[in-house]
PDB file with SEQRES, HELIX, SHEET and CRYST1 records, atoms N, CA, C and O in Angstrom:
SEQRES   1 A   68  MET LEU GLY GLY SER PHE TRP VAL ALA MET LEU ARG ASN          
SEQRES   2 A   68  GLY LEU SER ALA PHE LEU LEU MET THR VAL PHE LEU LEU          
SEQRES   3 A   68  LEU ASP ARG PRO LYS LEU PRO MET LYS LYS THR ILE LEU          
SEQRES   4 A   68  TYR TYR VAL VAL TYR GLY ALA SER LEU ASN PHE PHE THR          
SEQRES   5 A   68  VAL CYS GLY ILE TRP PHE PRO PHE GLY ALA LEU LEU SER          
SEQRES   6 A   68  SER PRO VAL                                                  
HELIX    1 AA1 GLY A    4  LEU A   27  1                                  24    
HELIX    2 AA2 MET A   34  VAL A   53  1                                  20    
HELIX    3 AA3 TRP A   57  SER A   65  1                                   9    
CRYST1    1.000    1.000    1.000  90.00  90.00  90.00 P 1           1          
ATOM      1  N   MET A   1     -46.293 -13.299 -30.481  1.00  0.00           N  
ATOM      2  CA  MET A   1     -46.346 -12.459 -29.315  1.00  0.00           C  
ATOM      3  C   MET A   1     -45.776 -13.240 -28.132  1.00  0.00           C  
ATOM      4  O   MET A   1     -45.953 -14.455 -28.035  1.00  0.00           O  
ATOM      5  N   LEU A   2     -45.095 -12.535 -27.240  1.00  0.00           N  
ATOM      6  CA  LEU A   2     -44.480 -13.183 -26.095  1.00  0.00           C  
ATOM      7  C   LEU A   2     -45.503 -13.337 -24.981  1.00  0.00           C  
ATOM      8  O   LEU A   2     -46.132 -12.366 -24.562  1.00  0.00           O  
ATOM      9  N   GLY A   3     -45.662 -14.555 -24.511  1.00  0.00           N  
ATOM     10  CA  GLY A   3     -46.633 -14.820 -23.463  1.00  0.00           C  
ATOM     11  C   GLY A   3     -46.056 -14.591 -22.082  1.00  0.00           C  
ATOM     12  O   GLY A   3     -44.867 -14.314 -21.921  1.00  0.00           O  
ATOM     13  N   GLY A   4     -46.915 -14.710 -21.096  1.00  0.00           N  
ATOM     14  CA  GLY A   4     -46.492 -14.506 -19.718  1.00  0.00           C  
ATOM     15  C   GLY A   4     -45.485 -15.534 -19.247  1.00  0.00           C  
ATOM     16  O   GLY A   4     -44.593 -15.211 -18.462  1.00  0.00           O  
ATOM     17  N   SER A   5     -45.610 -16.758 -19.707  1.00  0.00           N  
ATOM     18  CA  SER A   5     -44.675 -17.790 -19.263  1.00  0.00           C  
ATOM     19  C   SER A   5     -43.253 -17.502 -19.744  1.00  0.00           C  
ATOM     20  O   SER A   5     -42.285 -17.868 -19.076  1.00  0.00           O  
ATOM     21  N   PHE A   6     -43.125 -16.856 -20.886  1.00  0.00           N  
ATOM     22  CA  PHE A   6     -41.800 -16.484 -21.377  1.00  0.00           C  
ATOM     23  C   PHE A   6     -41.129 -15.512 -20.413  1.00  0.00           C  
ATOM     24  O   PHE A   6     -39.962 -15.688 -20.063  1.00  0.00           O  
ATOM     25  N   TRP A   7     -41.867 -14.483 -19.982  1.00  0.00           N  
ATOM     26  CA  TRP A   7     -41.285 -13.471 -19.097  1.00  0.00           C  
ATOM     27  C   TRP A   7     -41.008 -14.042 -17.715  1.00  0.00           C  
ATOM     28  O   TRP A   7     -40.038 -13.647 -17.068  1.00  0.00           O  
ATOM     29  N   VAL A   8     -41.839 -14.959 -17.255  1.00  0.00           N  
ATOM     30  CA  VAL A   8     -41.592 -15.610 -15.971  1.00  0.00           C  
ATOM     31  C   VAL A   8     -40.316 -16.442 -16.057  1.00  0.00           C  
ATOM     32  O   VAL A   8     -39.498 -16.424 -15.137  1.00  0.00           O  
ATOM     33  N   ALA A   9     -40.144 -17.162 -17.149  1.00  0.00           N  
ATOM     34  CA  ALA A   9     -38.930 -17.961 -17.331  1.00  0.00           C  
ATOM     35  C   ALA A   9     -37.703 -17.066 -17.440  1.00  0.00           C  
ATOM     36  O   ALA A   9     -36.651 -17.398 -16.894  1.00  0.00           O  
ATOM     37  N   MET A  10     -37.819 -15.942 -18.131  1.00  0.00           N  
ATOM     38  CA  MET A  10     -36.699 -15.012 -18.258  1.00  0.00           C  
ATOM     39  C   MET A  10     -36.325 -14.450 -16.888  1.00  0.00           C  
ATOM     40  O   MET A  10     -35.143 -14.372 -16.552  1.00  0.00           O  
ATOM     41  N   LEU A  11     -37.310 -14.064 -16.107  1.00  0.00           N  
ATOM     42  CA  LEU A  11     -37.058 -13.514 -14.775  1.00  0.00           C  
ATOM     43  C   LEU A  11     -36.458 -14.565 -13.851  1.00  0.00           C  
ATOM     44  O   LEU A  11     -35.495 -14.290 -13.137  1.00  0.00           O  
ATOM     45  N   ARG A  12     -37.023 -15.762 -13.864  1.00  0.00           N  
ATOM     46  CA  ARG A  12     -36.531 -16.826 -12.987  1.00  0.00           C  
ATOM     47  C   ARG A  12     -35.100 -17.214 -13.331  1.00  0.00           C  
ATOM     48  O   ARG A  12     -34.272 -17.381 -12.436  1.00  0.00           O  
ATOM     49  N   ASN A  13     -34.807 -17.358 -14.599  1.00  0.00           N  
ATOM     50  CA  ASN A  13     -33.462 -17.738 -15.006  1.00  0.00           C  
ATOM     51  C   ASN A  13     -32.471 -16.619 -14.723  1.00  0.00           C  
ATOM     52  O   ASN A  13     -31.349 -16.877 -14.288  1.00  0.00           O  
ATOM     53  N   GLY A  14     -32.877 -15.382 -14.968  1.00  0.00           N  
ATOM     54  CA  GLY A  14     -31.988 -14.262 -14.688  1.00  0.00           C  
ATOM     55  C   GLY A  14     -31.682 -14.126 -13.210  1.00  0.00           C  
ATOM     56  O   GLY A  14     -30.545 -13.848 -12.830  1.00  0.00           O  
ATOM     57  N   LEU A  15     -32.690 -14.321 -12.378  1.00  0.00           N  
ATOM     58  CA  LEU A  15     -32.487 -14.227 -10.942  1.00  0.00           C  
ATOM     59  C   LEU A  15     -31.579 -15.341 -10.433  1.00  0.00           C  
ATOM     60  O   LEU A  15     -30.707 -15.097  -9.599  1.00  0.00           O  
ATOM     61  N   SER A  16     -31.775 -16.547 -10.923  1.00  0.00           N  
ATOM     62  CA  SER A  16     -30.923 -17.647 -10.466  1.00  0.00           C  
ATOM     63  C   SER A  16     -29.485 -17.468 -10.952  1.00  0.00           C  
ATOM     64  O   SER A  16     -28.551 -17.778 -10.213  1.00  0.00           O  
ATOM     65  N   ALA A  17     -29.285 -16.977 -12.173  1.00  0.00           N  
ATOM     66  CA  ALA A  17     -27.924 -16.717 -12.660  1.00  0.00           C  
ATOM     67  C   ALA A  17     -27.272 -15.606 -11.842  1.00  0.00           C  
ATOM     68  O   ALA A  17     -26.092 -15.695 -11.501  1.00  0.00           O  
ATOM     69  N   PHE A  18     -28.038 -14.558 -11.525  1.00  0.00           N  
ATOM     70  CA  PHE A  18     -27.506 -13.461 -10.719  1.00  0.00           C  
ATOM     71  C   PHE A  18     -27.074 -13.949  -9.341  1.00  0.00           C  
ATOM     72  O   PHE A  18     -25.985 -13.612  -8.877  1.00  0.00           O  
ATOM     73  N   LEU A  19     -27.918 -14.738  -8.689  1.00  0.00           N  
ATOM     74  CA  LEU A  19     -27.591 -15.219  -7.352  1.00  0.00           C  
ATOM     75  C   LEU A  19     -26.396 -16.166  -7.362  1.00  0.00           C  
ATOM     76  O   LEU A  19     -25.557 -16.110  -6.463  1.00  0.00           O  
ATOM     77  N   LEU A  20     -26.312 -17.024  -8.357  1.00  0.00           N  
ATOM     78  CA  LEU A  20     -25.181 -17.942  -8.443  1.00  0.00           C  
ATOM     79  C   LEU A  20     -23.875 -17.194  -8.684  1.00  0.00           C  
ATOM     80  O   LEU A  20     -22.855 -17.510  -8.071  1.00  0.00           O  
ATOM     81  N   MET A  21     -23.901 -16.202  -9.577  1.00  0.00           N  
ATOM     82  CA  MET A  21     -22.687 -15.429  -9.831  1.00  0.00           C  
ATOM     83  C   MET A  21     -22.321 -14.573  -8.626  1.00  0.00           C  
ATOM     84  O   MET A  21     -21.138 -14.325  -8.391  1.00  0.00           O  
ATOM     85  N   THR A  22     -23.307 -14.114  -7.854  1.00  0.00           N  
ATOM     86  CA  THR A  22     -23.013 -13.355  -6.638  1.00  0.00           C  
ATOM     87  C   THR A  22     -22.306 -14.225  -5.613  1.00  0.00           C  
ATOM     88  O   THR A  22     -21.356 -13.780  -4.970  1.00  0.00           O  
ATOM     89  N   VAL A  23     -22.758 -15.456  -5.457  1.00  0.00           N  
ATOM     90  CA  VAL A  23     -22.100 -16.371  -4.532  1.00  0.00           C  
ATOM     91  C   VAL A  23     -20.658 -16.624  -4.965  1.00  0.00           C  
ATOM     92  O   VAL A  23     -19.750 -16.584  -4.134  1.00  0.00           O  
ATOM     93  N   PHE A  24     -20.435 -16.882  -6.252  1.00  0.00           N  
ATOM     94  CA  PHE A  24     -19.077 -17.112  -6.730  1.00  0.00           C  
ATOM     95  C   PHE A  24     -18.218 -15.864  -6.578  1.00  0.00           C  
ATOM     96  O   PHE A  24     -17.027 -15.969  -6.286  1.00  0.00           O  
ATOM     97  N   LEU A  25     -18.802 -14.690  -6.770  1.00  0.00           N  
ATOM     98  CA  LEU A  25     -18.039 -13.455  -6.617  1.00  0.00           C  
ATOM     99  C   LEU A  25     -17.648 -13.244  -5.158  1.00  0.00           C  
ATOM    100  O   LEU A  25     -16.553 -12.752  -4.883  1.00  0.00           O  
ATOM    101  N   LEU A  26     -18.516 -13.604  -4.224  1.00  0.00           N  
ATOM    102  CA  LEU A  26     -18.195 -13.468  -2.813  1.00  0.00           C  
ATOM    103  C   LEU A  26     -17.131 -14.468  -2.364  1.00  0.00           C  
ATOM    104  O   LEU A  26     -16.334 -14.174  -1.472  1.00  0.00           O  
ATOM    105  N   LEU A  27     -17.119 -15.647  -2.982  1.00  0.00           N  
ATOM    106  CA  LEU A  27     -16.158 -16.674  -2.589  1.00  0.00           C  
ATOM    107  C   LEU A  27     -14.810 -16.519  -3.279  1.00  0.00           C  
ATOM    108  O   LEU A  27     -13.802 -17.027  -2.788  1.00  0.00           O  
ATOM    109  N   ASP A  28     -14.782 -15.832  -4.397  1.00  0.00           N  
ATOM    110  CA  ASP A  28     -13.590 -15.768  -5.232  1.00  0.00           C  
ATOM    111  C   ASP A  28     -12.759 -14.535  -4.924  1.00  0.00           C  
ATOM    112  O   ASP A  28     -13.281 -13.520  -4.464  1.00  0.00           O  
ATOM    113  N   ARG A  29     -11.478 -14.631  -5.176  1.00  0.00           N  
ATOM    114  CA  ARG A  29     -10.580 -13.483  -5.168  1.00  0.00           C  
ATOM    115  C   ARG A  29     -10.141 -13.269  -6.611  1.00  0.00           C  
ATOM    116  O   ARG A  29      -9.222 -13.939  -7.081  1.00  0.00           O  
ATOM    117  N   PRO A  30     -10.790 -12.336  -7.327  1.00  0.00           N  
ATOM    118  CA  PRO A  30     -10.518 -12.192  -8.760  1.00  0.00           C  
ATOM    119  C   PRO A  30      -9.139 -11.613  -9.044  1.00  0.00           C  
ATOM    120  O   PRO A  30      -8.594 -10.841  -8.256  1.00  0.00           O  
ATOM    121  N   LYS A  31      -8.583 -12.009 -10.203  1.00  0.00           N  
ATOM    122  CA  LYS A  31      -7.302 -11.463 -10.656  1.00  0.00           C  
ATOM    123  C   LYS A  31      -7.463 -10.030 -11.134  1.00  0.00           C  
ATOM    124  O   LYS A  31      -6.558  -9.209 -10.986  1.00  0.00           O  
ATOM    125  N   LEU A  32      -8.619  -9.738 -11.705  1.00  0.00           N  
ATOM    126  CA  LEU A  32      -8.887  -8.409 -12.240  1.00  0.00           C  
ATOM    127  C   LEU A  32      -9.438  -7.508 -11.147  1.00  0.00           C  
ATOM    128  O   LEU A  32      -9.845  -7.991 -10.090  1.00  0.00           O  
ATOM    129  N   PRO A  33      -9.455  -6.193 -11.395  1.00  0.00           N  
ATOM    130  CA  PRO A  33     -10.099  -5.299 -10.424  1.00  0.00           C  
ATOM    131  C   PRO A  33     -11.585  -5.642 -10.254  1.00  0.00           C  
ATOM    132  O   PRO A  33     -12.214  -6.180 -11.165  1.00  0.00           O  
ATOM    133  N   MET A  34     -12.125  -5.329  -9.096  1.00  0.00           N  
ATOM    134  CA  MET A  34     -13.494  -5.726  -8.769  1.00  0.00           C  
ATOM    135  C   MET A  34     -14.521  -5.123  -9.729  1.00  0.00           C  
ATOM    136  O   MET A  34     -15.468  -5.810 -10.111  1.00  0.00           O  
ATOM    137  N   LYS A  35     -14.359  -3.856 -10.129  1.00  0.00           N  
ATOM    138  CA  LYS A  35     -15.319  -3.234 -11.040  1.00  0.00           C  
ATOM    139  C   LYS A  35     -15.343  -3.938 -12.386  1.00  0.00           C  
ATOM    140  O   LYS A  35     -16.413  -4.156 -12.955  1.00  0.00           O  
ATOM    141  N   LYS A  36     -14.172  -4.294 -12.897  1.00  0.00           N  
ATOM    142  CA  LYS A  36     -14.100  -4.981 -14.188  1.00  0.00           C  
ATOM    143  C   LYS A  36     -14.685  -6.389 -14.072  1.00  0.00           C  
ATOM    144  O   LYS A  36     -15.365  -6.856 -14.986  1.00  0.00           O  
ATOM    145  N   THR A  37     -14.423  -7.064 -12.955  1.00  0.00           N  
ATOM    146  CA  THR A  37     -14.966  -8.401 -12.743  1.00  0.00           C  
ATOM    147  C   THR A  37     -16.486  -8.366 -12.677  1.00  0.00           C  
ATOM    148  O   THR A  37     -17.150  -9.224 -13.259  1.00  0.00           O  
ATOM    149  N   ILE A  38     -17.042  -7.391 -11.980  1.00  0.00           N  
ATOM    150  CA  ILE A  38     -18.499  -7.272 -11.887  1.00  0.00           C  
ATOM    151  C   ILE A  38     -19.098  -6.977 -13.259  1.00  0.00           C  
ATOM    152  O   ILE A  38     -20.146  -7.517 -13.611  1.00  0.00           O  
ATOM    153  N   LEU A  39     -18.432  -6.120 -14.033  1.00  0.00           N  
ATOM    154  CA  LEU A  39     -18.904  -5.835 -15.393  1.00  0.00           C  
ATOM    155  C   LEU A  39     -18.914  -7.099 -16.242  1.00  0.00           C  
ATOM    156  O   LEU A  39     -19.879  -7.351 -16.963  1.00  0.00           O  
ATOM    157  N   TYR A  40     -17.857  -7.891 -16.167  1.00  0.00           N  
ATOM    158  CA  TYR A  40     -17.817  -9.145 -16.920  1.00  0.00           C  
ATOM    159  C   TYR A  40     -18.908 -10.109 -16.462  1.00  0.00           C  
ATOM    160  O   TYR A  40     -19.520 -10.791 -17.284  1.00  0.00           O  
ATOM    161  N   TYR A  41     -19.153 -10.168 -15.161  1.00  0.00           N  
ATOM    162  CA  TYR A  41     -20.212 -11.029 -14.644  1.00  0.00           C  
ATOM    163  C   TYR A  41     -21.580 -10.585 -15.157  1.00  0.00           C  
ATOM    164  O   TYR A  41     -22.416 -11.422 -15.499  1.00  0.00           O  
ATOM    165  N   VAL A  42     -21.811  -9.277 -15.212  1.00  0.00           N  
ATOM    166  CA  VAL A  42     -23.101  -8.769 -15.698  1.00  0.00           C  
ATOM    167  C   VAL A  42     -23.289  -9.094 -17.167  1.00  0.00           C  
ATOM    168  O   VAL A  42     -24.367  -9.527 -17.574  1.00  0.00           O  
ATOM    169  N   VAL A  43     -22.248  -8.891 -17.971  1.00  0.00           N  
ATOM    170  CA  VAL A  43     -22.340  -9.195 -19.403  1.00  0.00           C  
ATOM    171  C   VAL A  43     -22.549 -10.693 -19.609  1.00  0.00           C  
ATOM    172  O   VAL A  43     -23.372 -11.099 -20.429  1.00  0.00           O  
ATOM    173  N   TYR A  44     -21.816 -11.506 -18.876  1.00  0.00           N  
ATOM    174  CA  TYR A  44     -21.964 -12.952 -18.992  1.00  0.00           C  
ATOM    175  C   TYR A  44     -23.356 -13.400 -18.550  1.00  0.00           C  
ATOM    176  O   TYR A  44     -23.971 -14.244 -19.203  1.00  0.00           O  
ATOM    177  N   GLY A  45     -23.854 -12.846 -17.454  1.00  0.00           N  
ATOM    178  CA  GLY A  45     -25.177 -13.222 -16.959  1.00  0.00           C  
ATOM    179  C   GLY A  45     -26.282 -12.824 -17.916  1.00  0.00           C  
ATOM    180  O   GLY A  45     -27.232 -13.582 -18.117  1.00  0.00           O  
ATOM    181  N   ALA A  46     -26.171 -11.637 -18.514  1.00  0.00           N  
ATOM    182  CA  ALA A  46     -27.191 -11.204 -19.470  1.00  0.00           C  
ATOM    183  C   ALA A  46     -27.182 -12.086 -20.707  1.00  0.00           C  
ATOM    184  O   ALA A  46     -28.243 -12.464 -21.202  1.00  0.00           O  
ATOM    185  N   SER A  47     -26.002 -12.418 -21.213  1.00  0.00           N  
ATOM    186  CA  SER A  47     -25.941 -13.281 -22.398  1.00  0.00           C  
ATOM    187  C   SER A  47     -26.397 -14.699 -22.063  1.00  0.00           C  
ATOM    188  O   SER A  47     -27.056 -15.346 -22.877  1.00  0.00           O  
ATOM    189  N   LEU A  48     -26.056 -15.182 -20.883  1.00  0.00           N  
ATOM    190  CA  LEU A  48     -26.514 -16.510 -20.468  1.00  0.00           C  
ATOM    191  C   LEU A  48     -28.029 -16.555 -20.363  1.00  0.00           C  
ATOM    192  O   LEU A  48     -28.662 -17.521 -20.791  1.00  0.00           O  
ATOM    193  N   ASN A  49     -28.605 -15.509 -19.792  1.00  0.00           N  
ATOM    194  CA  ASN A  49     -30.059 -15.445 -19.664  1.00  0.00           C  
ATOM    195  C   ASN A  49     -30.718 -15.394 -21.039  1.00  0.00           C  
ATOM    196  O   ASN A  49     -31.712 -16.081 -21.276  1.00  0.00           O  
ATOM    197  N   PHE A  50     -30.182 -14.600 -21.929  1.00  0.00           N  
ATOM    198  CA  PHE A  50     -30.765 -14.463 -23.263  1.00  0.00           C  
ATOM    199  C   PHE A  50     -30.702 -15.769 -24.039  1.00  0.00           C  
ATOM    200  O   PHE A  50     -31.704 -16.192 -24.616  1.00  0.00           O  
ATOM    201  N   PHE A  51     -29.547 -16.409 -24.064  1.00  0.00           N  
ATOM    202  CA  PHE A  51     -29.400 -17.619 -24.865  1.00  0.00           C  
ATOM    203  C   PHE A  51     -30.067 -18.831 -24.243  1.00  0.00           C  
ATOM    204  O   PHE A  51     -30.524 -19.718 -24.963  1.00  0.00           O  
ATOM    205  N   THR A  52     -30.133 -18.887 -22.914  1.00  0.00           N  
ATOM    206  CA  THR A  52     -30.732 -20.046 -22.271  1.00  0.00           C  
ATOM    207  C   THR A  52     -32.249 -20.028 -22.364  1.00  0.00           C  
ATOM    208  O   THR A  52     -32.861 -21.049 -22.678  1.00  0.00           O  
ATOM    209  N   VAL A  53     -32.858 -18.891 -22.097  1.00  0.00           N  
ATOM    210  CA  VAL A  53     -34.310 -18.834 -22.039  1.00  0.00           C  
ATOM    211  C   VAL A  53     -34.931 -18.844 -23.421  1.00  0.00           C  
ATOM    212  O   VAL A  53     -35.827 -19.643 -23.692  1.00  0.00           O  
ATOM    213  N   CYS A  54     -34.477 -17.983 -24.281  1.00  0.00           N  
ATOM    214  CA  CYS A  54     -35.221 -17.805 -25.526  1.00  0.00           C  
ATOM    215  C   CYS A  54     -34.427 -18.164 -26.769  1.00  0.00           C  
ATOM    216  O   CYS A  54     -35.006 -18.236 -27.853  1.00  0.00           O  
ATOM    217  N   GLY A  55     -33.164 -18.384 -26.659  1.00  0.00           N  
ATOM    218  CA  GLY A  55     -32.374 -18.643 -27.855  1.00  0.00           C  
ATOM    219  C   GLY A  55     -32.264 -17.380 -28.687  1.00  0.00           C  
ATOM    220  O   GLY A  55     -32.898 -16.370 -28.379  1.00  0.00           O  
ATOM    221  N   ILE A  56     -31.493 -17.433 -29.698  1.00  0.00           N  
ATOM    222  CA  ILE A  56     -31.284 -16.238 -30.521  1.00  0.00           C  
ATOM    223  C   ILE A  56     -32.441 -16.016 -31.482  1.00  0.00           C  
ATOM    224  O   ILE A  56     -32.644 -14.888 -31.931  1.00  0.00           O  
ATOM    225  N   TRP A  57     -33.206 -17.047 -31.813  1.00  0.00           N  
ATOM    226  CA  TRP A  57     -34.217 -16.916 -32.859  1.00  0.00           C  
ATOM    227  C   TRP A  57     -35.559 -16.434 -32.330  1.00  0.00           C  
ATOM    228  O   TRP A  57     -36.328 -15.836 -33.082  1.00  0.00           O  
ATOM    229  N   PHE A  58     -35.865 -16.676 -31.058  1.00  0.00           N  
ATOM    230  CA  PHE A  58     -37.219 -16.403 -30.570  1.00  0.00           C  
ATOM    231  C   PHE A  58     -37.594 -14.921 -30.585  1.00  0.00           C  
ATOM    232  O   PHE A  58     -38.655 -14.581 -31.109  1.00  0.00           O  
ATOM    233  N   PRO A  59     -36.769 -14.025 -30.032  1.00  0.00           N  
ATOM    234  CA  PRO A  59     -37.186 -12.612 -30.046  1.00  0.00           C  
ATOM    235  C   PRO A  59     -37.250 -12.037 -31.450  1.00  0.00           C  
ATOM    236  O   PRO A  59     -38.153 -11.260 -31.763  1.00  0.00           O  
ATOM    237  N   PHE A  60     -36.307 -12.409 -32.293  1.00  0.00           N  
ATOM    238  CA  PHE A  60     -36.316 -11.882 -33.654  1.00  0.00           C  
ATOM    239  C   PHE A  60     -37.475 -12.472 -34.449  1.00  0.00           C  
ATOM    240  O   PHE A  60     -38.079 -11.774 -35.262  1.00  0.00           O  
ATOM    241  N   GLY A  61     -37.787 -13.717 -34.232  1.00  0.00           N  
ATOM    242  CA  GLY A  61     -38.927 -14.336 -34.895  1.00  0.00           C  
ATOM    243  C   GLY A  61     -40.240 -13.715 -34.451  1.00  0.00           C  
ATOM    244  O   GLY A  61     -41.146 -13.521 -35.262  1.00  0.00           O  
ATOM    245  N   ALA A  62     -40.344 -13.403 -33.161  1.00  0.00           N  
ATOM    246  CA  ALA A  62     -41.558 -12.775 -32.648  1.00  0.00           C  
ATOM    247  C   ALA A  62     -41.703 -11.355 -33.194  1.00  0.00           C  
ATOM    248  O   ALA A  62     -42.812 -10.921 -33.508  1.00  0.00           O  
ATOM    249  N   LEU A  63     -40.604 -10.643 -33.308  1.00  0.00           N  
ATOM    250  CA  LEU A  63     -40.663  -9.279 -33.835  1.00  0.00           C  
ATOM    251  C   LEU A  63     -40.991  -9.267 -35.317  1.00  0.00           C  
ATOM    252  O   LEU A  63     -41.736  -8.408 -35.789  1.00  0.00           O  
ATOM    253  N   LEU A  64     -40.431 -10.226 -36.053  1.00  0.00           N  
ATOM    254  CA  LEU A  64     -40.647 -10.265 -37.492  1.00  0.00           C  
ATOM    255  C   LEU A  64     -42.042 -10.754 -37.855  1.00  0.00           C  
ATOM    256  O   LEU A  64     -42.585 -10.368 -38.891  1.00  0.00           O  
ATOM    257  N   SER A  65     -42.628 -11.604 -37.008  1.00  0.00           N  
ATOM    258  CA  SER A  65     -43.938 -12.158 -37.330  1.00  0.00           C  
ATOM    259  C   SER A  65     -45.100 -11.281 -36.837  1.00  0.00           C  
ATOM    260  O   SER A  65     -46.252 -11.506 -37.207  1.00  0.00           O  
ATOM    261  N   SER A  66     -44.786 -10.275 -35.998  1.00  0.00           N  
ATOM    262  CA  SER A  66     -45.880  -9.429 -35.501  1.00  0.00           C  
ATOM    263  C   SER A  66     -46.351  -8.467 -36.590  1.00  0.00           C  
ATOM    264  O   SER A  66     -45.554  -7.991 -37.399  1.00  0.00           O  
ATOM    265  N   PRO A  67     -47.650  -8.189 -36.600  1.00  0.00           N  
ATOM    266  CA  PRO A  67     -48.154  -7.271 -37.625  1.00  0.00           C  
ATOM    267  C   PRO A  67     -47.660  -5.850 -37.393  1.00  0.00           C  
ATOM    268  O   PRO A  67     -47.523  -5.398 -36.256  1.00  0.00           O  
ATOM    269  N   VAL A  68     -47.402  -5.171 -38.471  1.00  0.00           N  
ATOM    270  CA  VAL A  68     -46.866  -3.810 -38.387  1.00  0.00           C  
ATOM    271  C   VAL A  68     -47.974  -2.791 -38.382  1.00  0.00           C  
ATOM    272  O   VAL A  68     -47.708  -1.590 -38.316  1.00  0.00           O  
TER     273      VAL A  68                                                      
END                                                                             
């Protein structure tokens, strides 16, 4: 089962990744259109948050080990 510290870490890491990418987006002049750049930033931030906080095995392991 996922504890409270897991969700706090997920929220904290996601917020810091979002803020850092927002700063870079404000400072940068992207080659791509702004909508596509923001979409790429969102996909990258979500994957970064997922892999950094819990790794690929933790959510699947928690789901598989929980009683049905």
